[in-house]
C-alpha positions in Angstrom: 164.4 102.4 183.8 162.6 102.6 187.0 161.3 100.2 189.2 158.2 100.9 191.6 156.7 98.5 193.7 152.8 97.7 193.4 150.4 95.4 195.2 148.7 94.6 191.7 149.8 91.5 189.7 149.1 91.7 186.1 151.8 89.2 184.6 153.6 86.3 186.2 157.4 85.8 185.6 159.8 83.3 187.2 162.1 84.1 189.8 164.9 85.4 187.3 163.4 88.7 188.0 164.0 88.4 191.7 167.7 87.5 191.0 168.1 90.5 188.5 166.7 93.0 191.0 168.9 91.2 193.7 172.0 91.8 192.1 171.1 95.2 191.0 169.9 96.5 194.1 172.0 94.2 196.3 169.1 92.6 197.9 168.5 89.1 199.0 166.6 87.4 196.7 164.3 85.5 199.1 163.1 88.9 200.3 162.2 89.7 196.6 160.0 86.6 196.3 156.1 86.9 196.9 156.5 90.8 195.7 155.2 92.7 192.9 157.2 95.2 191.0 156.4 97.7 188.1 158.9 98.1 185.5 158.3 101.0 182.8 154.5 100.6 183.2 154.4 96.8 183.4 153.3 95.0 186.6 155.3 91.9 187.1 155.1 89.4 190.1 158.2 87.4 191.1 156.2 84.4 192.7 157.1 81.4 191.7 154.5 79.2 189.9 153.8 75.8 191.6 155.2 73.0 189.5 152.7 70.0 188.5 153.6 66.7 190.5 155.7 64.6 188.2 153.9 61.5 186.9 155.8 58.3 187.4 156.8 56.8 183.8 155.4 53.3 183.4 157.1 51.3 180.6 155.8 48.1 179.8 158.6 45.6 179.7 158.5 42.4 177.2 157.0 39.6 179.2 158.7 36.8 177.5 162.0 36.0 176.1 160.4 35.6 172.6 159.0 39.2 172.5 162.8 40.8 173.1 164.1 38.3 170.2 161.3 39.4 167.8 162.3 42.9 168.4 165.9 42.6 168.0 165.3 40.5 164.9 162.9 43.4 163.5 165.7 45.9 164.0 168.4 43.9 162.5 166.4 44.1 158.9 166.3 47.8 158.6 166.3 49.0 155.1 170.1 50.4 155.7 171.2 47.0 157.2 169.4 44.8 154.2 172.2 43.5 151.7 171.5 44.7 148.3 173.1 43.4 144.9 175.3 46.2 143.3 175.2 46.6 139.6 178.0 45.7 137.1 179.2 49.3 137.1 179.2 49.6 140.9 180.8 46.0 141.3 184.0 47.3 139.9 184.3 49.7 142.6 183.0 47.9 145.7 183.0 44.3 144.5 180.0 41.9 143.2 178.9 40.3 146.5 175.6 41.7 148.2 176.3 44.6 150.7 174.4 46.7 153.3 174.0 50.4 151.7 176.2 51.6 154.6 179.0 49.4 153.4 178.5 50.6 149.8 178.8 54.1 150.7 182.0 53.3 153.1 183.8 51.1 150.4 183.1 54.1 147.7 184.9 56.6 149.9 187.6 54.1 150.6 188.2 54.1 146.5 187.7 57.7 146.4 190.3 58.4 149.1 192.7 55.8 147.9 193.1 57.3 144.2 192.6 60.6 145.5 189.4 61.7 143.6 188.4 64.6 145.8 189.0 68.0 144.4 191.8 69.6 146.5 190.2 73.1 146.2 186.6 71.8 147.1 186.9 68.6 149.0 183.0 68.2 148.7 183.5 67.6 145.1 184.4 64.1 143.7 186.1 64.0 140.6 185.2 60.7 138.8 187.7 58.4 137.2 186.6 55.8 134.3 185.0 53.4 137.0 183.0 55.9 138.9 182.0 57.7 135.7 179.9 54.5 134.8 178.4 55.0 138.1 177.8 58.5 138.3 177.3 59.1 134.7 179.1 62.5 135.2 182.7 63.8 135.5 182.4 65.7 138.9 179.6 64.9 141.7 179.2 66.5 145.1 179.5 64.4 148.0 175.8 65.1 148.8 174.7 63.9 145.4 176.7 60.7 145.7 173.9 58.7 147.4 171.5 59.6 144.9 173.6 58.0 142.0 174.7 55.2 144.3 170.9 54.1 144.8 170.2 53.5 141.2 172.8 51.0 141.0 171.7 49.0 144.2 168.9 46.3 143.8 
């Protein structure tokens, strides 16, 4: 690859070209800035483009404590945190009290691990016992399908 100095500037590139050239030819990088180089028929300039001035980020803060309270209250009632009533089949595994979806999944995993229902050869596969067969409707379910079946048993 041959480098030839040229005064024409057709394409702008960052200072990384100057750094590579400085290493390759044992030159100071600062002496290469503001130069144009021709590389295998392509002309490039090592001038650094001017950065745009940074704009100060202005964020509107809540003006009253009521606005802060309303915001936290709203986020606490997300779909995942909303308590849902499990069906009779699912209640046999997680209990009959209303639970958030995340807690239901956690309790099902506790049940699976306690009763050693994961396939030893393929840990992603859950081998359903009688209680989980009622929930899943199948003998084997992957961990990725599990939430789909759990959602059918939560109201």
